[in-house]
C-alpha positions as CSV (number, residue, x, y, z in Angstrom):
1,M,17.5,1.4,-10.3
2,F,15.4,3.9,-12.3
3,T,11.9,2.9,-13.6
4,K,9.8,4.9,-16.0
5,Y,6.1,5.0,-15.2
6,S,3.8,2.7,-17.0
7,S,0.1,2.0,-16.3
8,E,0.8,-1.7,-17.1
9,G,2.0,-4.3,-14.8
10,F,-0.5,-4.1,-11.9
11,I,-1.5,-7.4,-10.3
12,E,-4.6,-8.1,-8.3
13,K,-3.6,-8.9,-4.8
14,L,-7.1,-8.9,-3.3
15,P,-10.5,-8.3,-4.9
16,G,-10.4,-4.6,-6.0
17,V,-6.8,-4.1,-4.9
18,R,-4.2,-3.8,-7.6
19,L,-0.5,-3.5,-6.8
20,K,2.6,-2.7,-8.8
21,T,6.1,-2.6,-7.4
22,L,7.8,0.6,-8.8
23,A,11.4,0.1,-7.6
24,F,13.3,-1.7,-4.9
25,G,16.8,-1.9,-3.5
26,E,18.6,-3.8,-0.7
27,K,16.6,-2.1,2.1
28,T,13.4,-0.6,0.7
29,L,10.6,-1.3,-1.8
30,I,8.1,1.2,-3.2
31,T,4.7,0.2,-4.5
32,N,1.7,1.8,-6.2
33,L,-1.7,0.5,-5.0
34,L,-5.0,1.2,-6.9
35,I,-7.9,0.3,-4.5
36,A,-11.4,0.3,-5.8
37,K,-14.2,1.9,-3.8
38,G,-15.5,-0.6,-1.2
39,A,-12.4,-2.9,-1.5
40,N,-11.1,-4.1,1.8
41,I,-7.6,-5.0,3.0
42,P,-8.3,-7.2,6.0
43,C,-6.4,-6.6,9.3
44,H,-3.0,-8.1,9.2
45,N,0.5,-7.5,10.4
46,H,4.1,-8.1,9.1
47,I,7.6,-7.3,10.1
48,H,7.8,-4.4,7.6
49,E,7.7,-0.7,8.5
50,Q,5.1,0.7,6.1
51,T,5.1,4.3,5.0
52,G,2.4,5.6,2.7
53,F,1.0,8.6,0.9
54,L,-2.6,8.9,-0.5
55,K,-2.4,10.5,-3.9
56,S,-6.2,10.5,-4.5
57,G,-9.4,9.0,-3.0
58,C,-10.3,8.2,0.6
59,L,-9.3,5.3,2.8
60,E,-10.5,4.3,6.2
61,F,-7.7,2.6,8.2
62,L,-7.9,0.5,11.3
63,I,-4.4,0.8,12.9
64,D,-3.8,-0.8,16.3
65,G,-7.5,-0.5,17.1
66,K,-7.9,3.1,16.0
67,R,-10.0,4.2,13.1
68,I,-8.4,6.9,10.9
69,V,-9.7,8.4,7.7
70,A,-7.1,9.4,5.1
71,N,-7.7,12.0,2.4
72,P,-5.5,13.1,-0.5
73,G,-2.2,14.4,0.6
74,D,-2.3,12.5,3.9
75,S,0.6,10.1,4.8
76,W,1.3,7.5,7.4
77,M,3.9,5.2,8.9
78,I,2.9,1.9,10.4
79,P,5.6,0.2,12.5
80,G,6.3,-3.5,11.9
81,Y,4.1,-6.0,13.7
82,I,1.2,-3.5,14.3
83,L,-2.2,-4.9,13.3
84,H,-3.7,-2.8,10.5
85,G,-6.2,-2.9,7.6
86,A,-8.0,-0.5,5.3
87,T,-11.3,0.0,3.3
88,A,-11.6,2.3,0.3
89,V,-14.3,4.9,0.8
90,E,-13.6,6.1,-2.7
91,D,-11.4,4.7,-5.6
92,S,-7.9,5.4,-4.2
93,D,-4.4,5.7,-5.5
94,V,-1.7,5.0,-2.9
95,I,2.1,5.0,-2.8
96,E,3.7,2.9,-0.1
97,V,7.3,2.1,0.9
98,F,8.2,-1.0,2.9
99,A,11.4,-1.7,4.9
100,P,12.9,-4.2,4.8
101,V,12.0,-5.2,1.3
102,R,8.8,-7.3,1.0
103,E,9.9,-10.4,-0.8
104,D,6.3,-11.2,-1.7
105,Y,6.1,-7.9,-3.7
106,L,9.2,-8.4,-5.8
107,P,8.5,-8.7,-9.5
108,A,8.7,-12.3,-10.9
109,K,12.0,-13.1,-12.5
């Protein structure tokens, strides 16, 4: 699968959190998240390993009880089942990969 970038196709998953699935295969899925300043992704967990890269902005994570501030260029890997959440300190542009594929992030057919 090869996908050309488009600024269209983002869907609001939470207030101030827009997500677009960029590409996916049998084992992984890659997304682009645009998170508005002040938006919050409540603490949650899931089976998926979550690897991310902060393109721009600033995020404050709570991962397994630890607060971590991410700045542009920072990356992370959150193992499956670990409790985590984030708040945008600034408007943020994030790339994240999930394994296995997050069925709830697959584009509608």
